[in-house]
Every structure is written in C-alpha cells, then in structure tokens.
N, CA and C atoms of all chains as a GROMACS GRO file, in nm:
protein
  606
    1MET      N    1   0.083  -0.121   0.000
    1MET     CA    2   0.000   0.000   0.000
    1MET      C    3   0.087   0.127   0.000
    2ILE      N    4   0.186   0.128   0.088
    2ILE     CA    5   0.267   0.250   0.098
    2ILE      C    6   0.359   0.265  -0.024
    3GLU      N    7   0.391   0.148  -0.086
    3GLU     CA    8   0.473   0.157  -0.209
    3GLU      C    9   0.397   0.225  -0.322
    4ILE      N   10   0.264   0.201  -0.324
    4ILE     CA   11   0.185   0.263  -0.430
    4ILE      C   12   0.187   0.415  -0.415
    5VAL      N   13   0.176   0.462  -0.290
    5VAL     CA   14   0.178   0.606  -0.266
    5VAL      C   15   0.312   0.666  -0.308
    6ILE      N   16   0.422   0.595  -0.271
    6ILE     CA   17   0.556   0.646  -0.306
    6ILE      C   18   0.574   0.649  -0.458
    7SER      N   19   0.530   0.543  -0.526
    7SER     CA   20   0.546   0.539  -0.671
    7SER      C   21   0.463   0.648  -0.738
    8ALA      N   22   0.344   0.672  -0.685
    8ALA     CA   23   0.261   0.777  -0.744
    8ALA      C   24   0.326   0.914  -0.729
    9PHE      N   25   0.386   0.940  -0.610
    9PHE     CA   26   0.452   1.068  -0.590
    9PHE      C   27   0.571   1.083  -0.684
   10ILE      N   28   0.650   0.975  -0.702
   10ILE     CA   29   0.769   0.986  -0.787
   10ILE      C   30   0.729   1.007  -0.932
   11LEU      N   31   0.627   0.934  -0.978
   11LEU     CA   32   0.586   0.950  -1.118
   11LEU      C   33   0.530   1.089  -1.142
   12LEU      N   34   0.452   1.140  -1.045
   12LEU     CA   35   0.397   1.275  -1.059
   12LEU      C   36   0.509   1.379  -1.064
   13GLY      N   37   0.610   1.360  -0.977
   13GLY     CA   38   0.720   1.456  -0.976
   13GLY      C   39   0.799   1.456  -1.104
   14ALA      N   40   0.829   1.336  -1.158
   14ALA     CA   41   0.905   1.329  -1.282
   14ALA      C   42   0.826   1.388  -1.397
   15PHE      N   43   0.694   1.361  -1.399
   15PHE     CA   44   0.611   1.415  -1.507
   15PHE      C   45   0.606   1.568  -1.501
   16LEU      N   46   0.591   1.623  -1.378
   16LEU     CA   47   0.584   1.769  -1.368
   16LEU      C   48   0.717   1.834  -1.405
   17SER      N   49   0.828   1.767  -1.369
   17SER     CA   50   0.957   1.823  -1.403
   17SER      C   51   0.980   1.825  -1.554
   18LEU      N   52   0.941   1.716  -1.620
   18LEU     CA   53   0.953   1.711  -1.766
   18LEU      C   54   0.864   1.815  -1.832
   19LEU      N   55   0.746   1.835  -1.772
   19LEU     CA   56   0.653   1.935  -1.826
   19LEU      C   57   0.712   2.075  -1.815
   20GLY      N   58   0.780   2.103  -1.702
   20GLY     CA   59   0.844   2.234  -1.687
   20GLY      C   60   0.953   2.255  -1.789
   21SER      N   61   1.030   2.150  -1.818
   21SER     CA   62   1.137   2.165  -1.916
   21SER      C   63   1.082   2.187  -2.056
   22ILE      N   64   0.975   2.115  -2.090
   22ILE     CA   65   0.914   2.136  -2.221
   22ILE      C   66   0.859   2.278  -2.232
   23GLY      N   67   0.806   2.329  -2.119
   23GLY     CA   68   0.760   2.467  -2.117
   23GLY      C   69   0.873   2.565  -2.139
   24ILE      N   70   0.991   2.536  -2.079
   24ILE     CA   71   1.107   2.623  -2.101
   24ILE      C   72   1.146   2.622  -2.247
   25LEU      N   73   1.136   2.507  -2.311
   25LEU     CA   74   1.174   2.500  -2.453
   25LEU      C   75   1.073   2.567  -2.544
   26ARG      N   76   0.945   2.565  -2.508
   26ARG     CA   77   0.843   2.601  -2.605
   26ARG      C   78   0.787   2.743  -2.591
   27PHE      N   79   0.801   2.805  -2.472
   27PHE     CA   80   0.740   2.937  -2.456
   27PHE      C   81   0.815   3.044  -2.534
   28PRO      N   82   0.749   3.152  -2.575
   28PRO     CA   83   0.813   3.244  -2.669
   28PRO      C   84   0.907   3.346  -2.606
   29ASP      N   85   0.890   3.388  -2.481
   29ASP     CA   86   0.980   3.489  -2.427
   29ASP      C   87   1.022   3.452  -2.286
   30VAL      N   88   1.111   3.536  -2.229
   30VAL     CA   89   1.174   3.503  -2.100
   30VAL      C   90   1.072   3.493  -1.988
   31TYR      N   91   0.972   3.582  -1.992
   31TYR     CA   92   0.879   3.589  -1.878
   31TYR      C   93   0.786   3.469  -1.875
   32GLY      N   94   0.750   3.418  -1.996
   32GLY     CA   95   0.671   3.295  -1.998
   32GLY      C   96   0.752   3.175  -1.954
   33ARG      N   97   0.881   3.174  -1.993
   33ARG     CA   98   0.966   3.063  -1.951
   33ARG      C   99   0.985   3.059  -1.801
   34LEU      N  100   0.986   3.179  -1.738
   34LEU     CA  101   1.002   3.182  -1.592
   34LEU      C  102   0.884   3.117  -1.523
   35HIS      N  103   0.764   3.134  -1.578
   35HIS     CA  104   0.648   3.067  -1.518
   35HIS      C  105   0.667   2.917  -1.518
   36ALA      N  106   0.707   2.862  -1.635
   36ALA     CA  107   0.725   2.718  -1.645
   36ALA      C  108   0.833   2.670  -1.549
   37ALA      N  109   0.945   2.744  -1.543
   37ALA     CA  110   1.057   2.699  -1.462
   37ALA      C  111   1.023   2.701  -1.314
   38THR      N  112   0.969   2.815  -1.265
   38THR     CA  113   0.956   2.827  -1.121
   38THR      C  114   0.837   2.750  -1.067
   39LYS      N  115   0.730   2.736  -1.141
   39LYS     CA  116   0.614   2.669  -1.082
   39LYS      C  117   0.621   2.518  -1.099
   40SER      N  118   0.635   2.475  -1.225
   40SER     CA  119   0.620   2.332  -1.252
   40SER      C  120   0.737   2.251  -1.197
   41ALA      N  121   0.860   2.300  -1.220
   41ALA     CA  122   0.975   2.224  -1.172
   41ALA      C  123   0.979   2.222  -1.020
   42THR      N  124   0.940   2.333  -0.956
   42THR     CA  125   0.940   2.336  -0.810
   42THR      C  126   0.840   2.236  -0.753
   43LEU      N  127   0.722   2.229  -0.814
   43LEU     CA  128   0.622   2.134  -0.763
   43LEU      C  129   0.668   1.990  -0.784
   44GLY      N  130   0.736   1.963  -0.896
   44GLY     CA  131   0.788   1.830  -0.920
   44GLY      C  132   0.891   1.789  -0.817
   45VAL      N  133   0.983   1.880  -0.786
   45VAL     CA  134   1.087   1.846  -0.689
   45VAL      C  135   1.028   1.830  -0.549
   46ILE      N  136   0.929   1.913  -0.516
   46ILE     CA  137   0.866   1.899  -0.385
   46ILE      C  138   0.796   1.764  -0.375
   47SER      N  139   0.732   1.720  -0.483
   47SER     CA  140   0.665   1.589  -0.481
   47SER      C  141   0.765   1.475  -0.464
   48ILE      N  142   0.879   1.484  -0.533
   48ILE     CA  143   0.979   1.376  -0.521
   48ILE      C  144   1.038   1.372  -0.380
   49MET      N  145   1.065   1.489  -0.323
   49MET     CA  146   1.122   1.488  -0.188
   49MET      C  147   1.020   1.440  -0.085
   50LEU      N  148   0.892   1.465  -0.112
   50LEU     CA  149   0.788   1.411  -0.024
   50LEU      C  150   0.788   1.259  -0.031
   51ALA      N  151   0.810   1.204  -0.153
   51ALA     CA  152   0.818   1.058  -0.167
   51ALA      C  153   0.936   1.003  -0.090
   52VAL      N  154   1.051   1.074  -0.096
   52VAL     CA  155   1.169   1.030  -0.021
   52VAL      C  156   1.140   1.028   0.129
   53TYR      N  157   1.072   1.134   0.176
   53TYR     CA  158   1.041   1.142   0.319
   53TYR      C  159   0.948   1.029   0.362
   54VAL      N  160   0.845   1.003   0.281
   54VAL     CA  161   0.749   0.896   0.316
   54VAL      C  162   0.818   0.761   0.316
   55HIS      N  163   0.906   0.739   0.219
   55HIS     CA  164   0.980   0.613   0.212
   55HIS      C  165   1.064   0.590   0.336
   56PHE      N  166   1.140   0.690   0.378
   56PHE     CA  167   1.228   0.667   0.493
   56PHE      C  168   1.151   0.668   0.623
   57HIS      N  169   1.033   0.732   0.626
   57HIS     CA  170   0.961   0.737   0.753
   57HIS      C  171   0.883   0.609   0.777
   58PHE      N  172   0.820   0.554   0.672
   58PHE     CA  173   0.730   0.442   0.695
   58PHE      C  174   0.793   0.307   0.666
   59ILE      N  175   0.900   0.300   0.586
   59ILE     CA  176   0.963   0.172   0.557
   59ILE      C  177   1.086   0.152   0.642
   60GLU      N  178   1.171   0.254   0.647
   60GLU     CA  179   1.293   0.241   0.727
   60GLU      C  180   1.269   0.278   0.873
   61GLY      N  181   1.171   0.362   0.899
   61GLY     CA  182   1.147   0.403   1.036
   61GLY      C  183   1.240   0.510   1.086
   62VAL      N  184   1.298   0.588   0.993
   62VAL     CA  185   1.392   0.693   1.032
   62VAL      C  186   1.326   0.827   1.003
   63PHE      N  187   1.327   0.915   1.101
   63PHE     CA  188   1.276   1.050   1.076
   63PHE      C  189   1.389   1.135   1.021
   64SER      N  190   1.365   1.198   0.906
   64SER     CA  191   1.471   1.278   0.844
   64SER      C  192   1.426   1.423   0.834
   65GLY      N  193   1.487   1.507   0.919
   65GLY     CA  194   1.451   1.647   0.916
   65GLY      C  195   1.511   1.722   0.800
   66LYS      N  196   1.623   1.670   0.748
   66LYS     CA  197   1.692   1.742   0.640
   66LYS      C  198   1.610   1.742   0.512
   67VAL      N  199   1.538   1.630   0.488
   67VAL     CA  200   1.455   1.624   0.367
   67VAL      C  201   1.340   1.724   0.376
   68LEU      N  202   1.281   1.734   0.494
   68LEU     CA  203   1.174   1.834   0.512
   68LEU      C  204   1.230   1.975   0.498
   69LEU      N  205   1.354   1.995   0.548
   69LEU     CA  206   1.417   2.126   0.535
   69LEU      C  207   1.443   2.160   0.389
   70THR      N  208   1.478   2.056   0.310
   70THR     CA  209   1.497   2.078   0.167
   70THR      C  210   1.368   2.122   0.099
   71ILE      N  211   1.257   2.054   0.134
   71ILE     CA  212   1.128   2.093   0.078
   71ILE      C  213   1.097   2.240   0.110
   72PHE      N  214   1.116   2.277   0.237
   72PHE     CA  215   1.088   2.414   0.279
   72PHE      C  216   1.176   2.514   0.205
   73PHE      N  217   1.305   2.479   0.190
   73PHE     CA  218   1.399   2.573   0.129
   73PHE      C  219   1.368   2.594  -0.018
   74VAL      N  220   1.340   2.484  -0.090
   74VAL     CA  221   1.307   2.496  -0.232
   74VAL      C  222   1.178   2.576  -0.250
   75PHE      N  223   1.080   2.548  -0.164
   75PHE     CA  224   0.953   2.619  -0.171
   75PHE      C  225   0.969   2.768  -0.145
   76LEU      N  226   1.070   2.803  -0.062
   76LEU     CA  227   1.090   2.942  -0.026
   76LEU      C  228   1.171   3.017  -0.130
   77THR      N  229   1.275   2.953  -0.186
   77THR     CA  230   1.372   3.029  -0.264
   77THR      C  231   1.345   3.030  -0.414
   78ALA      N  232   1.271   2.936  -0.467
   78ALA     CA  233   1.252   2.933  -0.612
   78ALA      C  234   1.173   3.054  -0.665
   79PRO      N  235   1.064   3.098  -0.600
   79PRO     CA  236   0.997   3.219  -0.648
   79PRO      C  237   1.082   3.344  -0.635
   80VAL      N  238   1.166   3.350  -0.530
   80VAL     CA  239   1.253   3.468  -0.514
   80VAL      C  240   1.353   3.475  -0.629
   81ALA      N  241   1.412   3.359  -0.665
   81ALA     CA  242   1.508   3.357  -0.774
   81ALA      C  243   1.442   3.393  -0.906
   82GLY      N  244   1.321   3.343  -0.928
   82GLY     CA  245   1.250   3.378  -1.050
   82GLY      C  246   1.220   3.525  -1.060
   83PHE      N  247   1.183   3.585  -0.946
   83PHE     CA  248   1.154   3.727  -0.944
   83PHE      C  249   1.278   3.810  -0.973
   84MET      N  250   1.394   3.769  -0.916
   84MET     CA  251   1.517   3.843  -0.941
   84MET      C  252   1.556   3.836  -1.088
   85ILE      N  253   1.544   3.716  -1.150
   85ILE     CA  254   1.580   3.703  -1.292
   85ILE      C  255   1.489   3.790  -1.377
   86SER      N  256   1.360   3.790  -1.343
   86SER     CA  257   1.265   3.866  -1.423
   86SER      C  258   1.294   4.015  -1.415
   87ARG      N  259   1.324   4.064  -1.294
   87ARG     CA  260   1.349   4.208  -1.281
   87ARG      C  261   1.478   4.248  -1.351
   88SER      N  262   1.582   4.165  -1.340
   88SER     CA  263   1.707   4.200  -1.407
   88SER      C  264   1.691   4.193  -1.558
   89ALA      N  265   1.610   4.096  -1.606
   89ALA     CA  266   1.589   4.088  -1.751
   89ALA      C  267   1.513   4.211  -1.798
   90TYR      N  268   1.417   4.260  -1.718
   90TYR     CA  269   1.345   4.381  -1.761
   90TYR      C  270   1.437   4.502  -1.760
   91ASN      N  271   1.524   4.513  -1.658
   91ASN     CA  272   1.611   4.629  -1.650
   91ASN      C  273   1.715   4.630  -1.760
   92VAL      N  274   1.758   4.511  -1.805
   92VAL     CA  275   1.862   4.508  -1.908
   92VAL      C  276   1.800   4.523  -2.046
   93GLY      N  277   1.667   4.518  -2.055
   93GLY     CA  278   1.604   4.552  -2.180
   93GLY      C  279   1.563   4.436  -2.269
   94VAL      N  280   1.534   4.320  -2.208
   94VAL     CA  281   1.484   4.209  -2.288
   94VAL      C  282   1.340   4.238  -2.326
   95GLU      N  283   1.308   4.216  -2.453
   95GLU     CA  284   1.176   4.256  -2.499
   95GLU      C  285   1.071   4.150  -2.472
   96LEU      N  286   0.947   4.197  -2.459
   96LEU     CA  287   0.836   4.105  -2.443
   96LEU      C  288   0.801   4.043  -2.577
   97TRP      N  289   0.721   3.937  -2.572
   97TRP     CA  290   0.669   3.876  -2.693
   97TRP      C  291   0.580   3.977  -2.765
   98ASP      N  292   0.586   3.980  -2.897
   98ASP     CA  293   0.514   4.087  -2.968
   98ASP      C  294   0.363   4.067  -2.966
   99LYS      N  295   0.314   3.955  -2.916
   99LYS     CA  296   0.169   3.939  -2.904
   99LYS      C  297   0.117   3.966  -2.764
  100SER      N  298   0.205   3.992  -2.667
  100SER     CA  299   0.156   4.021  -2.532
  100SER      C  300   0.110   4.166  -2.528
  101THR      N  301   0.004   4.189  -2.450
  101THR     CA  302  -0.067   4.316  -2.464
  101THR      C  303  -0.048   4.410  -2.347
  102GLN      N  304  -0.004   4.362  -2.232
  102GLN     CA  305  -0.005   4.446  -2.113
  102GLN      C  306   0.135   4.459  -2.056
  103ASP      N  307   0.175   4.580  -2.026
  103ASP     CA  308   0.309   4.603  -1.973
  103ASP      C  309   0.297   4.699  -1.855
  104ASP      N  310   0.271   4.645  -1.738
  104ASP     CA  311   0.246   4.730  -1.623
  104ASP      C  312   0.371   4.797  -1.570
  105LEU      N  313   0.486   4.726  -1.579
  105LEU     CA  314   0.608   4.779  -1.521
  105LEU      C  315   0.658   4.901  -1.595
  106LYS      N  316   0.626   4.908  -1.728
  106LYS     CA  317   0.667   5.024  -1.807
  106LYS      C  318   0.597   5.150  -1.756
  107ILE      N  319   0.468   5.139  -1.723
  107ILE     CA  320   0.395   5.254  -1.670
  107ILE      C  321   0.456   5.299  -1.538
  108ALA      N  322   0.494   5.202  -1.456
  108ALA     CA  323   0.554   5.235  -1.326
  108ALA      C  324   0.687   5.307  -1.346
  109PHE      N  325   0.767   5.258  -1.442
  109PHE     CA  326   0.895   5.324  -1.466
  109PHE      C  327   0.876   5.466  -1.519
  110GLU      N  328   0.775   5.484  -1.607
  110GLU     CA  329   0.753   5.619  -1.659
  110GLU      C  330   0.709   5.715  -1.549
  111ASN      N  331   0.625   5.668  -1.458
  111ASN     CA  332   0.584   5.754  -1.346
  111ASN      C  333   0.702   5.791  -1.259
  112LYS      N  334   0.796   5.694  -1.241
  112LYS     CA  335   0.912   5.721  -1.158
  112LYS      C  336   0.999   5.828  -1.221
  113GLU      N  337   1.021   5.817  -1.354
  113GLU     CA  338   1.101   5.918  -1.424
  113GLU      C  339   1.037   6.055  -1.415
  114LYS      N  340   0.903   6.060  -1.429
  114LYS     CA  341   0.833   6.188  -1.423
  114LYS      C  342   0.849   6.253  -1.287
  115ASN      N  343   0.836   6.171  -1.181
  115ASN     CA  344   0.852   6.225  -1.046
  115ASN      C  345   0.993   6.276  -1.023
  116LYS      N  346   1.091   6.205  -1.083
  116LYS     CA  347   1.229   6.248  -1.066
  116LYS      C  348   1.252   6.384  -1.132
  117LYS      N  349   1.196   6.400  -1.254
  117LYS     CA  350   1.212   6.528  -1.323
  117LYS      C  351   1.144   6.642  -1.247
  118LYS      N  352   1.028   6.611  -1.191
  118LYS     CA  353   0.954   6.712  -1.116
  118LYS      C  354   1.032   6.755  -0.992
  119ALA      N  355   1.100   6.660  -0.930
  119ALA     CA  356   1.175   6.694  -0.809
  119ALA      C  357   1.297   6.778  -0.843
  120ARG      N  358   1.354   6.759  -0.964
  120ARG     CA  359   1.471   6.838  -1.000
  120ARG      C  360   1.435   6.983  -1.035
  121SER      N  361   1.325   7.001  -1.104
  121SER     CA  362   1.293   7.137  -1.152
  121SER      C  363   1.229   7.222  -1.045
  122MET      N  364   1.363   1.230  -1.578
  122MET     CA  365   1.436   1.343  -1.519
  122MET      C  366   1.558   1.377  -1.604
  123SER      N  367   1.627   1.276  -1.658
  123SER     CA  368   1.742   1.307  -1.742
  123SER      C  369   1.697   1.370  -1.873
  124MET      N  370   1.579   1.329  -1.922
  124MET     CA  371   1.524   1.395  -2.040
  124MET      C  372   1.496   1.542  -2.011
  125SER      N  373   1.450   1.570  -1.890
  125SER     CA  374   1.422   1.707  -1.851
  125SER      C  375   1.550   1.791  -1.852
  126ILE      N  376   1.660   1.733  -1.797
  126ILE     CA  377   1.788   1.807  -1.797
  126ILE      C  378   1.836   1.827  -1.939
  127PHE      N  379   1.815   1.726  -2.026
  127PHE     CA  380   1.859   1.738  -2.164
  127PHE      C  381   1.786   1.850  -2.237
  128VAL      N  382   1.656   1.861  -2.214
  128VAL     CA  383   1.579   1.968  -2.276
  128VAL      C  384   1.628   2.105  -2.228
  129CYS      N  385   1.665   2.114  -2.098
  129CYS     CA  386   1.719   2.241  -2.048
  129CYS      C  387   1.852   2.274  -2.114
  130PHE      N  388   1.933   2.171  -2.143
  130PHE     CA  389   2.059   2.197  -2.211
  130PHE      C  390   2.037   2.254  -2.350
  131ILE      N  391   1.934   2.205  -2.418
  131ILE     CA  392   1.903   2.261  -2.550
  131ILE      C  393   1.875   2.410  -2.539
  132ARG      N  394   1.798   2.448  -2.435
  132ARG     CA  395   1.766   2.589  -2.418
  132ARG      C  396   1.891   2.669  -2.383
  133ILE      N  397   1.985   2.610  -2.307
  133ILE     CA  398   2.107   2.684  -2.272
  133ILE      C  399   2.189   2.711  -2.397
  134VAL      N  400   2.202   2.610  -2.485
  134VAL     CA  401   2.282   2.630  -2.605
  134VAL      C  402   2.213   2.727  -2.699
  135LYS      N  403   2.079   2.718  -2.708
  135LYS     CA  404   2.007   2.792  -2.809
  135LYS      C  405   1.968   2.933  -2.767
  136GLY      N  406   1.957   2.955  -2.633
  136GLY     CA  407   1.886   3.070  -2.580
  136GLY      C  408   1.927   3.203  -2.640
  137PRO      N  409   1.832   3.286  -2.682
  137PRO     CA  410   1.869   3.410  -2.749
  137PRO      C  411   1.930   3.513  -2.656
  138THR      N  412   1.887   3.520  -2.533
  138THR     CA  413   1.945   3.619  -2.443
  138THR      C  414   2.012   3.550  -2.325
  139MET      N  415   2.079   3.630  -2.243
  139MET     CA  416   2.149   3.576  -2.127
  139MET      C  417   2.050   3.528  -2.021
  140SER      N  418   1.933   3.594  -2.012
  140SER     CA  419   1.837   3.557  -1.909
  140SER      C  420   1.781   3.418  -1.931
  141ASP      N  421   1.764   3.378  -2.059
  141ASP     CA  422   1.715   3.244  -2.087
  141ASP      C  423   1.811   3.139  -2.033
  142ARG      N  424   1.940   3.167  -2.050
  142ARG     CA  425   2.039   3.070  -2.002
  142ARG      C  426   2.038   3.061  -1.850
  143VAL      N  427   2.017   3.176  -1.783
  143VAL     CA  428   2.013   3.173  -1.636
  143VAL      C  429   1.891   3.094  -1.588
  144VAL      N  430   1.778   3.113  -1.655
  144VAL     CA  431   1.657   3.038  -1.618
  144VAL      C  432   1.679   2.889  -1.634
  145ALA      N  433   1.741   2.850  -1.746
  145ALA     CA  434   1.761   2.708  -1.770
  145ALA      C  435   1.861   2.649  -1.671
  146LEU      N  436   1.963   2.728  -1.633
  146LEU     CA  437   2.059   2.679  -1.534
  146LEU      C  438   1.993   2.659  -1.398
  147ASP      N  439   1.905   2.751  -1.360
  147ASP     CA  440   1.833   2.738  -1.234
  147ASP      C  441   1.746   2.612  -1.235
  148THR      N  442   1.682   2.586  -1.348
  148THR     CA  443   1.597   2.467  -1.355
  148THR      C  444   1.681   2.339  -1.351
  149ILE      N  445   1.801   2.343  -1.410
  149ILE     CA  446   1.888   2.225  -1.402
  149ILE      C  447   1.928   2.199  -1.257
  150GLY      N  448   1.959   2.305  -1.183
  150GLY     CA  449   1.993   2.288  -1.042
  150GLY      C  450   1.879   2.228  -0.963
  151ILE      N  451   1.755   2.269  -0.994
  151ILE     CA  452   1.640   2.216  -0.920
  151ILE      C  453   1.614   2.070  -0.958
  152THR      N  454   1.632   2.039  -1.088
  152THR     CA  455   1.608   1.902  -1.132
  152THR      C  456   1.711   1.805  -1.075
  153LEU      N  457   1.834   1.856  -1.056
  153LEU     CA  458   1.941   1.774  -0.998
  153LEU      C  459   1.904   1.727  -0.857
  154ILE      N  460   1.832   1.813  -0.781
  154ILE     CA  461   1.786   1.775  -0.648
  154ILE      C  462   1.694   1.653  -0.657
  155GLY      N  463   1.604   1.656  -0.757
  155GLY     CA  464   1.512   1.544  -0.774
  155GLY      C  465   1.583   1.415  -0.810
  156ILE      N  466   1.687   1.426  -0.896
  156ILE     CA  467   1.761   1.306  -0.934
  156ILE      C  468   1.831   1.246  -0.813
  157ILE      N  469   1.890   1.330  -0.728
  157ILE     CA  470   1.959   1.276  -0.611
  157ILE      C  471   1.858   1.216  -0.514
  158GLY      N  472   1.736   1.271  -0.508
  158GLY     CA  473   1.632   1.210  -0.424
  158GLY      C  474   1.596   1.070  -0.469
  159ILE      N  475   1.586   1.052  -0.603
  159ILE     CA  476   1.555   0.918  -0.654
  159ILE      C  477   1.671   0.822  -0.627
  160ILE      N  478   1.794   0.871  -0.638
  160ILE     CA  479   1.910   0.787  -0.605
  160ILE      C  480   1.907   0.746  -0.459
  161MET      N  481   1.860   0.837  -0.371
  161MET     CA  482   1.849   0.802  -0.229
  161MET      C  483   1.752   0.687  -0.208
  162ILE      N  484   1.639   0.688  -0.283
  162ILE     CA  485   1.543   0.579  -0.265
  162ILE      C  486   1.598   0.449  -0.323
  163ILE      N  487   1.668   0.456  -0.438
  163ILE     CA  488   1.720   0.335  -0.502
  163ILE      C  489   1.826   0.269  -0.413
  164GLN      N  490   1.921   0.349  -0.364
  164GLN     CA  491   2.029   0.290  -0.284
  164GLN      C  492   1.991   0.270  -0.139
  165ASN      N  493   1.873   0.317  -0.100
  165ASN     CA  494   1.819   0.295   0.033
  165ASN      C  495   1.910   0.349   0.143
  166THR      N  496   1.963   0.467   0.121
  166THR     CA  497   2.049   0.530   0.220
  166THR      C  498   2.005   0.674   0.243
  167LEU      N  499   2.045   0.729   0.356
  167LEU     CA  500   2.007   0.866   0.391
  167LEU      C  501   2.130   0.957   0.387
  168ALA      N  502   2.237   0.911   0.321
  168ALA     CA  503   2.364   0.983   0.330
  168ALA      C  504   2.368   1.106   0.241
  169TYR      N  505   2.276   1.117   0.145
  169TYR     CA  506   2.286   1.226   0.049
  169TYR      C  507   2.204   1.349   0.087
  170ALA      N  508   2.151   1.353   0.208
  170ALA     CA  509   2.063   1.465   0.246
  170ALA      C  510   2.141   1.596   0.249
  171GLU      N  511   2.265   1.592   0.300
  171GLU     CA  512   2.346   1.715   0.303
  171GLU      C  513   2.379   1.761   0.162
  172VAL      N  514   2.403   1.664   0.072
  172VAL     CA  515   2.433   1.699  -0.067
  172VAL      C  516   2.317   1.777  -0.128
  173ILE      N  517   2.194   1.730  -0.099
  173ILE     CA  518   2.076   1.797  -0.153
  173ILE      C  519   2.065   1.940  -0.100
  174LEU      N  520   2.090   1.956   0.031
  174LEU     CA  521   2.080   2.091   0.089
  174LEU      C  522   2.183   2.184   0.028
  175VAL      N  523   2.306   2.135   0.012
  175VAL     CA  524   2.412   2.222  -0.042
  175VAL      C  525   2.382   2.259  -0.186
  176ILE      N  526   2.329   2.164  -0.265
  176ILE     CA  527   2.296   2.196  -0.404
  176ILE      C  528   2.184   2.299  -0.411
  177ALA      N  529   2.085   2.287  -0.321
  177ALA     CA  530   1.976   2.384  -0.321
  177ALA      C  531   2.028   2.524  -0.290
  178ILE      N  532   2.114   2.535  -0.187
  178ILE     CA  533   2.165   2.667  -0.149
  178ILE      C  534   2.253   2.725  -0.259
  179LEU      N  535   2.337   2.639  -0.321
  179LEU     CA  536   2.426   2.690  -0.425
  179LEU      C  537   2.349   2.734  -0.549
  180ALA      N  538   2.242   2.662  -0.584
  180ALA     CA  539   2.163   2.702  -0.700
  180ALA      C  540   2.098   2.838  -0.675
  181PHE      N  541   2.045   2.858  -0.552
  181PHE     CA  542   1.980   2.986  -0.520
  181PHE      C  543   2.080   3.102  -0.525
  182ILE      N  544   2.196   3.084  -0.458
  182ILE     CA  545   2.295   3.192  -0.454
  182ILE      C  546   2.350   3.221  -0.594
  183GLY      N  547   2.372   3.115  -0.674
  183GLY     CA  548   2.423   3.135  -0.808
  183GLY      C  549   2.325   3.209  -0.896
  184THR      N  550   2.197   3.178  -0.881
  184THR     CA  551   2.097   3.246  -0.962
  184THR      C  552   2.089   3.394  -0.926
  185ILE      N  553   2.090   3.423  -0.796
  185ILE     CA  554   2.085   3.564  -0.754
  185ILE      C  555   2.207   3.640  -0.805
  186ALA      N  556   2.326   3.575  -0.794
  186ALA     CA  557   2.448   3.643  -0.838
  186ALA      C  558   2.447   3.667  -0.987
  187LEU      N  559   2.398   3.570  -1.066
  187LEU     CA  560   2.395   3.590  -1.211
  187LEU      C  561   2.294   3.696  -1.250
  188ALA      N  562   2.181   3.703  -1.177
  188ALA     CA  563   2.083   3.806  -1.208
  188ALA      C  564   2.141   3.944  -1.182
  189LYS      N  565   2.214   3.960  -1.070
  189LYS     CA  566   2.279   4.087  -1.043
  189LYS      C  567   2.386   4.117  -1.145
  190PHE      N  568   2.454   4.012  -1.195
  190PHE     CA  569   2.564   4.034  -1.288
  190PHE      C  570   2.514   4.083  -1.424
  191ILE      N  571   2.406   4.023  -1.475
  191ILE     CA  572   2.360   4.069  -1.605
  191ILE      C  573   2.288   4.201  -1.596
  192GLU      N  574   2.257   4.244  -1.472
  192GLU     CA  575   2.197   4.376  -1.459
  192GLU      C  576   2.302   4.486  -1.465
  193GLY      N  577   2.427   4.452  -1.451
  193GLY     CA  578   2.532   4.552  -1.463
  193GLY      C  579   2.631   4.554  -1.349
  194GLY      N  580   2.616   4.469  -1.252
  194GLY     CA  581   2.714   4.459  -1.146
  194GLY      C  582   2.689   4.550  -1.028
  195VAL      N  583   2.584   4.630  -1.030
  195VAL     CA  584   2.557   4.719  -0.917
  195VAL      C  585   2.459   4.649  -0.823
  196ILE      N  586   2.498   4.631  -0.698
  196ILE     CA  587   2.414   4.555  -0.606
  196ILE      C  588   2.299   4.641  -0.556
  197PHE      N  589   2.327   4.766  -0.512
  197PHE     CA  590   2.221   4.855  -0.467
  197PHE      C  591   2.216   4.979  -0.555
  198ASP      N  592   2.100   5.040  -0.564
  198ASP     CA  593   2.090   5.167  -0.634
  198ASP      C  594   2.145   5.278  -0.545
  199ARG      N  595   2.240   5.354  -0.600
  199ARG     CA  596   2.295   5.464  -0.520
  199ARG      C  597   2.242   5.598  -0.568
  200ASP      N  598   2.132   5.596  -0.644
  200ASP     CA  599   2.081   5.719  -0.704
  200ASP      C  600   1.975   5.778  -0.613
  201ARG      N  601   2.019   5.846  -0.507
  201ARG     CA  602   1.924   5.887  -0.405
  201ARG      C  603   1.854   6.016  -0.439
  202ASN      N  604   1.918   6.108  -0.515
  202ASN     CA  605   1.846   6.232  -0.542
  202ASN      C  606   1.850   6.259  -0.693
   0.00000   0.00000   0.00000
C-alpha cells in the first residue's frame, strides 16, 4: 500500500519536471519561460522529496529532518530567484513577446522618471 | 528526469538572451535535487541529504548572483536624489 503512494509521488514529480522543461523550450519569451521553470519544476521536486520522506519514515522508520528542510527551502527560494531574474531581464532591456498586450512595469517606470524630473525642476 | 535536464541543455545552447540561459541553469539545479532524491530511494540510504541541501543553497545563490551580474554589477541603487 505505501509503495503505491511512493510510486505515485515519484511519477507525478518526474512528469511535472519534464513538463516544466518542455515549457522552457516552447514558450516564446523570457517571462513565460520563468512561469514554467519556477512553478512546474518546483512542484515536481517537492513531490519527489515528499516521496523520499514517506519512504524513509514508513519503511525504514527513520525520521529525516533534512529532507523536510529541503522541501521548505526549495519552496521558499525558487519564487525569489524567478523574481530576481525577471526584474534584471526587464532592466537590461529584454523585450516582451510581440503578441503580449499588457506592460504594467513600463507605466511604473515612466511615473518614476516623471517624479524624478519634477523633483529636479 | 534526465530527459528534462537534456531539454534544459538545448535551451542553454540555443537561448537568445542571457536571461534564458540563467533560467535554464536554475531549472537544471532544481532538477538535480530530484535526481539525487531518486538515487536516495534506489540505494536505500540517507547519506545524500546534506548533498541535496548544499545543491539547493548553491543554486539559489548562483541564480541571484547571475541576475545581479547581467543587470550591470551594481548591487544597490545609489541614485538617491
């Protein structure tokens, strides 16, 4: 019974990870690729580490805090890394896909420049 | 999982900008954690837990450093007025 649960978690994790990689290959611009990388791959790795934890807890009888710490750390840091890459890519001038319609950060940057000019004059 | 890493390598070689390569490298680091987890179940040992933690921390720090690097090397904005 417990082997079925472990196998299901591992298969789900491998499938989600492969799906994230295909998303990285197929999406048209950097910002779409970041969605695939940070969400799908992170969920796949969390599922696999959950399988590792269940395996060692219920079959071997060993409690492993490091595996749970890994789950927590990956869950915490992957969105932060994605956000940093996205902001640096926008600042260095990577263009959006030509079919995307909304650019909120550009409006924010223009308002910032306007306020700066107003403060100088 | 190895197919996943292979697809990321294609994106690293092909990627049009530097940010694409950084994204693919970050995903390779995350996928490597999953591969080591499966190796832990196959070999039935708990010895690789520290390896997983170190790889997670190194992937995070490397991604942050590369993002700062392609932005121009300035860590904080010094443009106060």
